[in-house]
C-alpha distance (Angstrom), angle and dihedral (degrees) to the residues before:
residue distance angle dihedral
M1 . . .
K2 3.79 . .
L3 3.81 114.0 .
P4 3.81 120.8 -135.8
S5 3.80 110.7 -99.4
C6 3.81 94.2 -107.2
A7 3.82 91.9 50.2
A8 3.77 91.0 47.1
A9 3.80 89.8 52.3
L10 3.81 91.4 51.3
V11 3.81 91.5 49.6
A12 3.80 90.9 48.4
A13 3.80 91.1 49.4
A14 3.79 91.1 49.4
L15 3.78 91.5 49.3
L16 3.80 90.9 48.3
A17 3.79 91.6 49.9
S18 3.78 90.5 48.0
F19 3.79 91.5 49.4
T20 3.80 93.5 45.7
G21 3.80 91.7 47.8
A22 3.77 91.8 49.5
S23 3.79 90.5 47.4
G24 3.79 90.3 48.9
M25 3.77 91.5 50.2
S26 3.80 90.2 48.5
A27 3.78 90.6 49.6
A28 3.80 90.7 49.6
R29 3.77 90.6 50.4
A30 3.80 90.0 48.1
D31 3.80 91.0 50.1
A32 3.80 91.0 49.0
G33 3.78 90.3 49.7
A34 3.80 91.8 47.7
L35 3.81 94.1 75.5
P36 3.80 111.4 116.3
N37 3.78 118.4 -115.1
V38 3.78 131.8 -124.9
N39 3.80 113.6 -144.9
M40 3.79 102.3 -138.1
E41 3.81 94.9 -162.6
A42 3.79 92.5 54.8
T43 3.80 93.1 43.1
V44 3.81 94.5 51.0
K45 3.80 90.4 47.2
A46 3.81 90.8 53.3
A47 3.81 90.8 48.5
Q48 3.81 88.9 59.2
I49 3.80 99.4 42.3
D50 3.81 106.6 34.1
P51 3.84 97.2 61.2
R52 3.83 89.3 57.6
R53 3.79 97.6 48.9
P54 3.81 119.8 110.3
D55 3.80 89.4 -142.3
D56 3.81 140.1 23.7
T57 3.80 97.5 -88.7
L58 3.79 109.6 148.0
T59 3.80 123.7 -125.7
P60 3.82 107.0 -107.3
G61 3.79 113.3 -104.4
A62 3.80 94.8 9.5
K63 3.81 105.7 84.7
A64 3.82 99.3 91.0
S65 3.79 93.0 47.0
V66 3.79 94.5 44.5
L67 3.80 90.7 50.2
L68 3.81 90.6 55.1
V69 3.80 90.7 50.5
E70 3.79 92.7 47.0
Q71 3.80 92.5 48.1
A72 3.80 90.1 52.9
L73 3.80 91.0 49.0
R74 3.80 90.3 48.1
D75 3.78 91.8 52.0
R76 3.81 88.6 53.7
S77 3.81 89.1 53.0
L78 3.80 90.6 -115.2
L79 3.81 96.9 113.9
D80 3.80 129.7 39.6
A81 3.80 113.8 -120.5
K82 3.80 92.4 -118.1
W83 3.82 89.1 68.1
V84 3.82 94.1 56.3
D85 3.78 93.4 103.1
G86 3.81 109.3 116.9
Y87 3.81 91.0 -100.3
F88 3.83 112.9 118.0
G89 3.79 95.1 -153.4
T90 3.79 131.4 154.6
T91 3.81 93.0 -73.6
T92 3.81 92.4 54.6
V93 3.82 91.3 44.8
A94 3.82 89.2 53.0
A95 3.81 91.4 47.2
F96 3.80 91.8 50.4
A97 3.80 90.0 49.1
K98 3.82 88.9 53.9
F99 3.79 89.5 51.9
Q100 3.81 90.5 50.6
Q101 3.80 89.2 50.3
S102 3.81 89.8 50.4
L103 3.81 86.7 60.1
G104 3.79 89.5 56.2
F105 3.81 94.8 -102.0
T106 3.79 120.7 144.3
G107 3.78 138.4 179.0
L108 3.79 115.5 6.2
D109 3.81 90.6 -2.4
A110 3.81 87.6 64.8
N111 3.82 98.7 43.2
G112 3.81 95.1 120.8
L113 3.80 94.3 -108.3
P114 3.80 110.0 118.1
G115 3.81 108.9 -109.3
K116 3.79 124.4 -164.9
T117 3.79 95.0 -102.3
S118 3.80 98.3 42.5
L119 3.80 94.1 44.0
T120 3.80 92.1 48.8
K121 3.80 91.7 48.7
L122 3.78 91.8 48.6
G123 3.79 90.0 52.3
A124 3.81 97.7 47.9
G125 3.80 106.2 137.9
R126 3.81 91.0 -5.2
F127 3.79 109.2 65.9
G128 3.76 142.4 -8.3
V129 3.79 123.9 -124.3
T130 3.79 122.8 -126.9
D131 3.82 134.0 178.7
L132 3.80 92.6 36.1
I133 3.79 118.4 -161.8
G134 3.79 133.9 -178.7
P135 3.81 141.4 166.8
G136 3.79 96.3 -117.5
A137 3.78 126.1 -146.6
R138 3.78 124.8 -28.0
V139 3.80 115.2 -102.7
S140 3.79 138.8 174.0
A141 3.81 124.2 -102.0
D142 3.81 124.8 172.8
G143 3.78 87.5 -16.9
F144 3.80 93.4 -54.0
V145 3.79 132.5 103.8
I146 3.80 119.7 -112.4
D147 3.80 133.3 151.8
T148 3.78 125.6 -103.2
R149 3.80 94.2 -108.8
T150 3.81 90.1 56.4
R151 3.80 90.5 44.2
D152 3.80 91.2 54.1
M153 3.80 91.7 47.8
L154 3.80 91.4 51.7
A155 3.81 91.1 47.3
E156 3.79 90.8 54.3
A157 3.80 91.3 47.6
K158 3.81 89.8 52.3
R159 3.80 90.4 49.4
L160 3.80 92.2 51.8
L161 3.79 92.4 45.5
G162 3.79 95.1 44.3
R163 3.79 90.4 -136.5
G164 3.79 140.7 84.3
L165 3.78 126.7 -99.7
V166 3.80 121.7 -146.8
L167 3.80 120.0 -149.7
L168 3.79 121.8 -133.5
Q169 3.78 93.7 -178.4
G170 3.78 135.2 8.8
S171 3.78 137.3 -162.6
Y172 3.83 136.5 -78.4
N173 3.80 90.2 44.6
P174 3.83 106.4 135.3
G175 3.78 110.9 -167.9
G176 3.79 91.5 -6.5
D177 3.80 94.8 123.7
P178 3.80 117.5 20.3
T179 3.81 91.4 -165.0
S180 3.81 89.1 65.3
A181 3.82 92.2 66.9
G182 3.81 91.7 -138.6
T183 3.80 98.2 -56.0
H184 3.81 91.5 123.9
D185 3.81 93.7 47.6
G186 3.80 90.7 94.6
G187 3.78 137.1 30.8
G188 3.79 133.0 -66.1
V189 3.81 99.2 41.5
V190 3.82 128.2 109.6
D191 3.79 139.4 162.6
I192 3.80 116.7 -139.5
S193 3.79 128.3 -153.7
V194 3.82 117.5 -116.5
E195 3.79 94.5 -167.7
G196 3.80 109.1 144.9
M197 3.82 93.0 11.3
N198 3.78 121.5 122.8
P199 3.83 119.9 -148.7
A200 3.79 92.9 -92.1
T201 3.80 91.9 51.8
R202 3.80 92.0 47.9
T203 3.79 89.6 53.0
A204 3.80 91.5 47.6
V205 3.81 91.1 52.3
V206 3.80 92.6 49.3
R207 3.80 90.3 48.3
V208 3.80 92.3 54.2
L209 3.80 92.9 44.4
R210 3.79 88.6 53.9
R211 3.76 90.9 46.9
V212 3.82 92.8 58.6
G213 3.80 94.9 46.8
F214 3.79 110.7 -79.3
A215 3.77 127.8 125.1
A216 3.80 94.4 -135.0
W217 3.78 137.4 175.2
T218 3.79 139.0 171.2
R219 3.81 107.4 -117.0
S220 3.81 121.4 -153.3
P221 3.84 132.6 -166.8
D222 3.82 87.7 -110.2
Q223 3.81 89.6 67.9
G224 3.78 99.5 50.7
D225 3.78 148.9 -28.4
W226 3.80 95.6 -58.5
P227 3.82 140.7 90.5
W228 3.80 123.7 -106.5
H229 3.81 109.7 -67.7
I230 3.79 143.3 135.1
H231 3.78 116.9 -104.9
A232 3.81 116.9 -156.1
A233 3.81 130.1 -178.4
A234 3.80 119.9 -171.8
I235 3.80 109.1 -125.4
S236 3.82 113.4 -124.1
D237 3.79 96.7 8.5
T238 3.80 98.0 153.3
D239 3.82 91.1 -147.2
L240 3.81 92.6 63.6
S241 3.78 118.2 134.5
S242 3.80 114.9 -120.6
Q243 3.81 89.8 -106.2
A244 3.81 91.2 54.6
Q245 3.80 90.3 46.8
H246 3.79 87.7 56.8
Q247 3.80 92.1 49.6
I248 3.77 91.4 54.0
G249 3.79 92.8 46.7
D250 3.80 88.6 52.6
Y251 3.81 90.8 48.5
Y252 3.80 89.8 57.9
L253 3.80 88.6 50.0
G254 3.81 93.6 53.6
L255 3.81 97.9 -101.0
N256 3.80 133.0 130.8
G257 3.80 100.5 -116.5
L258 3.80 94.1 -118.2
S259 3.80 126.0 121.1
G260 3.81 91.8 -103.9
R261 3.82 89.4 59.1
G262 3.79 94.1 -138.6
P263 3.80 124.2 170.1
D264 3.79 118.6 -69.3
D265 3.80 109.5 -90.0
G266 3.80 97.6 -171.0
P267 3.80 133.3 96.2
K268 3.78 115.1 -71.7
V269 3.80 114.7 -112.0
T270 3.78 135.0 153.9
I271 3.80 104.5 -86.9
R272 3.80 111.9 -120.9
T273 3.75 137.4 162.8
W274 3.81 119.7 -126.0
E275 3.80 89.6 -102.1
E276 3.81 92.2 51.2
Y277 3.80 90.1 48.8
R278 3.80 91.7 51.9
R279 3.78 90.5 51.9
G280 3.77 88.3 59.4
């Protein structure tokens, strides 16, 4: 049936409006999806390693994400433009901590490591956040407090070893052990008993802990005022104390995690985070 000319014009106008609206909505969706993304895993890794480097070498795979974070901090007048370089050094860590404090965060929530909430808020309207990580809730293990990410890492290490591991010290223990120099003040850090272990077994345990994402070492009385034990810090736990962050950065740089910054004395393994381990 042929429509009268006026009716045909109305139908055409309606169709055009419908098409334009749909196109506009599609364009809006495309614009919304066009925001760049910050890879949280890579950014957190850089925030641990870069401050400990003797030079300005960039953490592989992190530059683009770190630049986006630094640009956002610069635009909030928290970071001078000269530090927008893709290098998450001490100045960027301090700037990120100031941003976290501006959100009302304190303590471990303002430790300068990008957390899920703070990173997402910083990126609002500027960038999305992918590869999210977090420590999870605090739980009890062997009478100590750890977070669920650390608990899961220890469980996998036990499975691979085919034996149990007994904790001597947990996490979130500020001032609890002065010999620890603050490494246990935050999350992700534990000390493990070596009772009944011979040197080969101690090395095997450290190797497996490293394999699942810990920076781990056997500690002896010759190194400090402590008994024999295994010290393990979960790489990229966003609740890490600043001292533990430094230990992990040193681990990546081939050092032993002690204040003297000597060479790593543990078994050589490919360094991976827990998330990288789980991906195979």
